[in-house]
N, C-alpha and C positions, 0 to 999 in steps of 0.2 A: 434594818437586822445589825448592824454594826452598833447603832444606838442603843439598843436593848441589851447588847452585850458589855456596853461601856458604862450604862448607868442604870442604877436599879432604885434610885431615889424617887419618892412619889413626886416632891416638888417638880424635878426634871420633867416626869411624865406629864402632869398638869400642864405644864410650860408647852411641851411639844402638842398636846391635844389641842389646846388653845391656839397655837399658831398654825397648825395644820387646818383648824376649823376655819380660821380667818382667810386662808388662803383659798379653800376649797368652796367657800360661800362667794369669793370674789371672782372665781372663774366663770366663763360664758357656761360650760356643763364640762364637770369632770369626767374622764375615762382613762382607763388603764388598758392596755394592749398585749395581751388579755388581763395584764395585771402585773404588779411588781411581786406578787407571791408567785413560787413556784406552780407550773400546769404540770400534771403527771397525764402522759398520754399510754395508750395501749391498744392492742388490736381487737378488744372485746367492746364493741358499742354498747353491750347490755349493762355494763359495770357502771354505777354512779360515780364510784370514787376516780375514775379516770375518764379521758376523752379520747376518741378514736380520729375525729375530724381535726386536722391541722390546717389553719387558715392562714394564706398568705395574703397580706396587704400589699399595696402599692402605694408610694408617696409621689410627692412632686419631682419633675425631673430638673435638674440644673447643670451648669457647666462653669468651669474656670474662666471661659472665655466671654462670658456674659453675666451680668447681675441678675439678668430676667429668668426666673424660674416659672415653669409652666406645669399645669395640672396634668395627670397621666392621661385623661381623655381629651387632652389639647392635640396630641398626635393620633394617628388612627390605628391604635391597638386593639387587641381582643378586649373587651369590655364585659363587666359582670354589672348586676343589677346594683345601684349605688342606694337604693333604698334604706338599706342597713349599714350605712356607713358610719363609722364610729365619729362622735362629734369632738372637735378640736376643743383643747382649753384655751383661754385667753393668750399665753405665750405661743402657742403653736400658729394661732391665726395671725399674731403680728410678724412671726418669723416666715409665715408664708407655707407652713406644712399643711398639705391636703391629704390626708390618709382614707384611700378608698378600697373597698373589697376587690379581689380579683378573681379572674374565671378559673384559676389554677386549682385542680381537685387533688387533695392529698390526703391518703388515710395513713394512719399509722402502721408500718411494719410493711406495707404492700410495694415494695420496691418494684416499679415498673421500668425494667430494663430495657424492654421494648419501647419504641418512641410513642408517645401520646400526641395526637394532633389536638391543638388549641381552637385554632380557627383559621379560615383562609381569606384573605383579603383580595380582592380584584380590582385592577384599573384600568381604564380603556382609554387610549390615546385621545380620542375624540372628545371624552368627558371633561368639562372643564372643572366640575367640582373633584374628579377624580385628580385631575392633574394638581391641583390646588393642595391636596393631601400628600401627592407625591414631592410636591416642592417642600413642604413641611418636613416632611421625613428628610429630604435632601438637607435641609438647613441644619435641622437637629443633628445630623451624622456630622455635617461640616464643622459644627461649633462643639462638637464632641459633649452633648447632651448625656447625662448620667441618669440610668434608672436608680431608683433606691426602694428596696422591697424590704418588708419586715415579717417575720415568722417569729412566733412566740415572743413577741417584744424584742427579740433580736434583730440587730441588722443583717441582711442576707449578705455575703461579701463574696467578693472575686479575688482570689489569693493568686497573684503570679510572682516570679522570679524578678528579683533587680541587681543592682550592682552587689560586689563582694558575696556572691552565692546566697544572698539572704531572700528571705519572702517577704512580700507587702501585701496586708490584705486590706483593700479598698473596702468602703462601705456602699459604693457604687459600682455599677457597672456600666459601659457605652450601650447605645442605641445602636450604634453599627460604625463604621469608619470609612475614611476617604483615601483615595491615591490619586494625587494631582495630575494634572495633565504631563508633567514630566516624568512620571513613573515613581514618585517619591511617597512611600507609605505616610501616612498623617496617623499620629495617636494611636489607638489599638491596632491599626493594620499591620503594625510591626511583629505582631505576635505570631504571624503565619506567614509562609510564602505563597500560599495559595491566594492571598488578598493582594495582587501585583498588577493586575490591568490597570494601564493610564486611565484617568479621567472617569472612574467607577466608584459608586458607593456600594459597600457591603452591607446588608442589614443583618443583624444579630438576632434571626428569628428563632433560634434553638437555644435552649438553656439545659445544661445537665446539674440537676440539684443534687447534691449530697447532704443529708441530716444525720449528723452524728449525735447520739444519744447516751447518757448513763443508765445502765439497767435496773441499777437501785438493788441489786441481789445482796449486797454487802451494808446497805444503809437502812436506816428506821423506817422511812417512808417507802421502802419497797413491798411492805406488807399491804398496802392499799391496793395493790396489783392483783392481788388474790390468785397468784400462779397464771395471770395471762402474760402474753410477752409485752414488755412496755418499757418506760423509763422517763426521764427528763431531757430536754433536747439541750444541748451544750453548744452546737454550732450548726449553721446551714450556710454552705459555700456552694456556688455555683461557677460553671464556665460557660461563657456565651460564644455561641459559634454561628456562622453563615452556613447555610446548608440549601441547596437548590432542589427542594423536594418534587417528587414526580406529581404532577396535577391530577392524574387520573387516581394515583393511591390516596392522595389527598382527600378526594372527594368521597372517598369509602371510609374515611377515617383512619386510614392507616400511614406511616412513614416511617423511613428507615434514618437512624441517626449517625450514618457513616461517613466518614471524612472523603472516602471515593467519590461520593455524590457530585464533590465541588461545590463552591460557595454561591451564595445567590446575588448575584452583581446587578445592580441599577446604572445605568448610562449617567453621566455627570449631569447632560444636558438635554433638552428638548423634550416634546410629549413622549411618553412610554406606554406599552401596554405590559402590565406587570401582575404578577400572581404570588402573592407573599404569603406562605402557609407557616403559623407560627406553631412551634411543637416544643416538647419537654421531656426528660426522663427523670425520674425522683429514685435515689438508691439511699438505702438506711445502712448505718454501720454503728456498731457498739464502740464506745469510747470512753471507758470507766476510769481512766486516769485522771479526767477532768472532772471536777466537782460542777455542779450547778452554780453555786457560790462565786465560783471563778471563771466563769465561762466567757467574761469580755475581755479576759487577760490577752487571750491570742491576738485581738485586734490593736489593743492598747499597746502591747510589745512590739508589734511589727510597724507601729508607725515610724515616719523616716525622723532622724535628729533625736529621738527620745534620750538616747545615750549622750549626745553631745550636751544636752539641757542639764543633767546633773553638773557637769563639770563647769557649764557657764553660769550657772545659779550659785554654786559654791565661790567662783571666781567673783561674781559680783557682790557676793555677801561680804567677803573679806576685804575687798576695797571699800564697799561703802561703810562697813563697820571701822576701818582704819581712818576714813576720811572722818567719820563721827566722831571717833577719838580725839582727833587731832581739834575740830572744831570746838569741842566741849572742854579740852584742855586750855586752848587760847583764851576761851571766854571766861572759865572760871579763874586762872592765874591773872589775867589782864583785870578784870572786873575786882577781884580780891583786892590788888594792889590801889585800883582807883578809889574804890568805897573807902579803902584803909586811909588813903591819903586825904580824900575830901573831908573826913569825919575827924581828921586830927587838925586840920585848918582852923584856928578860932575865927568865929563868926564876925567878928568886930574888925579886927584889926588887918585880917588877910583877905578881905571881900575882893578887892581889886585882882588877886592873884588867881582867881578863879580861871579854870580852862577847861577845855574839852565838853564832855557831854553834861556837865552840870550847868554850864553857862544858861542852857536853853531849858531849865526847869521851868521858866513861867511861860514858855510856849508848845513846850511838847505835848500838851494835851487840848490845843486850841483846835476846835472843830475843824474837818476839812471841808473843800469845796466841795459839791455835788454829794452830801452825805447821806441824801435819800437814795440815790443809786447805789453808793456803796454798800448800805444797810440791807437794800434789796437782793443784792448780789450775795451778801454773807448770809441771808436767810435762806435763801434758794442752795447755796453751797452746802450750810449745814443739814439741810434734807439730803441732798445727794450723798453727804459724807455718810450719815446716819444710815441710809438705805444700801450703801456700798459694804459698809462695815456689816450690817446686819446679814445682808445676802450671803457674804463671803462665810460667816459663821454657819448658817445654815449648809452652804455648799459643803464645808470641810466636815461636817457631821453627816454627809451622806443623803441628806434628803433631796438634793438636786442632783442627782447621778445624772448620767447620759440614758440609763433606762428609764427615767422619769420624763418622757418628752414634753418640753416646753415648760418645766417647773422653773428653771432659772428666771426666764423673762417674766412668767406668772408673778414671781415671788417679788422681783425687783418692781415690776410696776404697782402690785399692790402696795408694799411698803412704801413705794414713794408717794403714792394718795394719802396712805395713812400717817405718813410723818409731815404733813402740813403744819401739826401743832408747833413742834420744834423751828420751823421755818419762820412763822408768824412771831414766836417768842424771840428768838436772836434778832431779827429785823426790828422789832419792837424795842427791844432794850439798848441795841445799838444807836438806833436813831434817837431814842430818848436821851442817851449819853452825848449826843452831837447837839444837843438843845433844840431839836426839831419839835416842832408842834403840829404838823399836817399829819395826824396821824391816820385819818382815813385814806388819805394818797398813799401813804405807805404801805397800809395793809391791802390795800386793791393792787399796788404794783408787785408786793411780794407773792401774792396768790396769783396773778395775771401775767407779768412781763416774763420770765424765764421758762414757765412752762408753756407760755403762749408762742415764743419763739421755737419752742422745739415742736409744739403741735401744728404750727405754721410750715415749718419744715416738711414734717411728715406728710401733711397734707398735699403739699405740691408733689412731693415724690410719689404719693398715692396716686395723684393724677397721671403721673408718667406711667406707674404699672398699669392703671386701667386701662389706658391707652393703648398698651402692648398685650392687653388680656392675661397678664401673669398672674399665677397664684398668689403671688406675694402681695397683690392689690388687698388691703383691708376691705371687706363688706362694709357697705354702708351702714348697717345696724351695728356692726362691732365699733366703727367709728362714734355712733351715736352713744354707745355704751362707755366708750372711753371718754367722751364729754360728760357723760352722766357721772362717772366717777370723779374727774375733775370738779366739775362745778357743784355737784351733790356731797362729796365727801372732802376732797382737799381744800376746796376754799372755804367751806363753813369750819374746818377743823384750823387752817390758818387765821381764821378770825378769833378763834378760842384762844390760840397760842398768842396772838397779838393782844388780846384782852389783859392776860395775865401779865404780859411783857409790860404793857403802859401801866399798868396798876402799880408794878414795883417802883420805888423811888429810882432815880437815875443813879447810875453807877459812880461811885464816890472817887475822885481823883486822888492820888496821894499829895498832889502839889497844887497850888493854886495857879490859874492862867492870868497872865498880865493883862491890862487892857490895850496897852500899846504892842503891836507885834515888833518882835525884834528883827533887825536887818540880817539877812543870810550873807556870809562872806562869799567871795569867788571861791569856788570849787575846784578841785584838780580834775583831771580826766577822768580817774576811775571813782570818785564820789559823786558825779554827775548822775542823775537820774537813769537815763538809757543806758549806759552801760553796765550801770549796777544792775538794772532788770535783766539786760540779756546774759550776764554772766549768771545770775540767779537761777535760772532754770536748766543750767546744764547738768548740774550735780544730781538733782531729783530724775530727770530724764535717764541720767547714766545707769540708773539702778533700777528701770523698767523696761528699757527697750529690748531685753532679750525676751524676757517673757511677752512683751508686746507683739514679737514676731509669731509666738504660737497662738498667742489671741486673735491676731488678724488671720493667720491660717485657719483656725476654726469658724470664722465669720465667713471668708471669702472663698476658701478651699475646700470646704465642707468636711474638714477634719474634725475629730471628736477631741474635744479638750475635757481634761479630767485631772489635772495638777492643781486643784483648788487649795490644797496645803502651801504649795510653793506660791500661789497667787497670793494667799493671805499674808505669808511672811514678806512678800515683796511690798503689799500694800502697807504693811506697818513700816517698813524700811522707807517707804516714801513719805509716809507721814513725819519719821524722824528726820529725814535729810530735808524735806521742804523746810521744817520747823527751824532745823539749825543754819539752815542756808539764809534763810530770812532774817534769823535774830543776829548773825553774824554781820551781814552787809548793814543793816539797822544800826549796829553798835558803830560801825565804821562811819554810817552817815552822821549820827548824833554827835560823835567825837570831832567831825568837821563842822559842827554848829548847824547843821541842817534838820530842822525838825519836823519837817513834811513827812512823815512815816506812814501816814494812814493808807492812804492808794499804793505807795510804793511798796509796802509789805504785800499787799494784795496781789499786785502786779508781779512782785519778784519771784514767787512762787507759781504764779497762775502763767507766768510765761513758758512753763514746761510745756503747757499745751501747742505753743508755737512749734516746739521742736518735735510734739507728736506730730502735728500736721505735715511736717517736712519729711518726717519718717514715713508717714502714710502715702506722700507723692512718691517716694523713693521706693516703698513697697509696691506701688502701681506699677511704677515704671520697669522695675528689675525682675519681680516674682510673678506678676498676673498677666495673662494673655488677652485682657478685655479689648474688645473691638467695639466699634458703634457708639454713636454720640448718645445713645439713651442710656448705655450701660455706664459708660464714664460719668453722665451727669447723675446718675443715682449713686454711683462709688462716692463721688465726691460731697454728694447731698449727704448721704448718711455719715461719711467723715466728718464733715462740718458740725452735726450733732454732737458727734463724739467729744469733738476738740472742744466744743463751746461747755460740753456738761464737764469736762476734764479741766477747764480753766476756772470754772466756778468751785470745784472740789478743791484743787491745788490752791488757788488764791485763798480761799477761806482758812486751809491750814495755816498757810503762812501769816494771815493777818492775826489770827488767835494766838498763836505761837510769839509773835512780836509784840502783840498787845499785854500778854501775860509779862514778856520780859521788861517792857518799858515800865509798867507799873510796878514791877518787883524793885528795879534797880532804883526808882525814884522814891520807893518807900523806906528804901534802908539807907539814904543819905540824909544829912541834917540839913535843912533849908528854910532859910530866914523866912 
């Protein structure tokens, strides 16, 4: 919607159509829930311009105390026929989203202020299967597993008061809560004093659903209602409660949503006879001050730390821009003096007085050791860099909004697969400039090594998820589809890129390389390789760590990430900072007559990934309550994939910045 407002040119339209076609063709199957276009509801089922049936979908349940999500039917809740379940796209499958129909019946406008019974689940103490189901419910409540429901493509939210008199709207709500043996309420049990009996679980078996809608009386689309009562949904909120329903009433399909009934408690240990009646109420209310286009705002505005982020980002921007200015000024002033001095020296009589970086002109372009591996890393890094840049541009234009579920991951995967050509081309060009002749090994390693490492990681993590019967386990046929994308699309495209790369003549260097390598003098502490590499990652990491906190929150704490504009800005700053830091350190090393800059330039900025790994460990210890060996293994498994990809991306930025810089300075001085 925002895109059409901003752009009217036919060229941009064509680009968008082609891009969206590519993404839609590559997904397992596209679906929208019920679509990104607004849906008008009304209380007249005979009208064709509006619908009266409001569908409530359930998604996987997850927890901040475990990395392992489960499908809705993993727990013994009321279930609907899943034959008409919407199919997920590739991104949703990879992220473990499993959207299923629910048995909740909601018709627009018919507020059921009286309690509606959904179903009753009975458990017998002597029945082993029943007690397994009860123990699963206990485990889910103990680990604070959260429901995630969807109505009209909006998350159903649970809003509750937090510090400073503010309200926080969570996109999930707990399946229940636990009061420990000492009588201390855990998690959601703090919301009511009724949940206070020691060593008891309280099942949230009742929900009060409030659906707010814009009635459209002053809007153009209101004419489609033809006088019927209706509108567009702007929010769906609920309050979960635990109510001990009367079994006799429940059998007759009646219930009372009265707090006086008392909560439904299940003892913490041992076999139990239990009867859980699930119920709900639905209330409709008009909310004309909120337009359909801004209905997500109340969720995003209530998110914690949002206000802090503005100040943090501005602070980070100022620091980084100040440092960038300093680096640029030092380099320009020093280099200008150096080049002027070197060009004034008469080549004949003052040859002995050469010093600094000009001394190593005969060795600076000497091919590095392990040139094959470096070129392969650079190819994969260029592929990741292109993918990240294009994905962020699409995200900034609003195509990958939170409403378009799974679109971000789908877009990233498809772009990575389709950008095999730049990977092959970059790897081939760099390898050929190193004088390499094993072009077959180069192209095979470029297409197989880094993607293979990532895929092997994911496969091992997937085995763990399969073992735990998690919804995040990628189905076998989806794995086959991912392999088909890799071998059927990415690998051939890498070969195409490598073909063009090897056909081009080698990159012509501005100075000749001497036959005999020059001896490198003893280096001071700060110009030695390891201290330089360690220092190089600090500055780039400094400009991303604030955004990193919010990105990690969205991955591990189910918080919606939506500030793609800021993320794109930080991505640009990261590129600038990596480039300038690497160039500065490269200049110092060349002045110290150390010409081994190829690998060092890659590792200097690539070392930012080491700080990313340390931060992820810190985040795990301080911010997450993850328990269990399986969840810990999965967290660090996914983190290692992230760190490896970030290492390739930042290393590539540093290398090409340094490569450009070295070629530039040696091309402007007179060399015999």
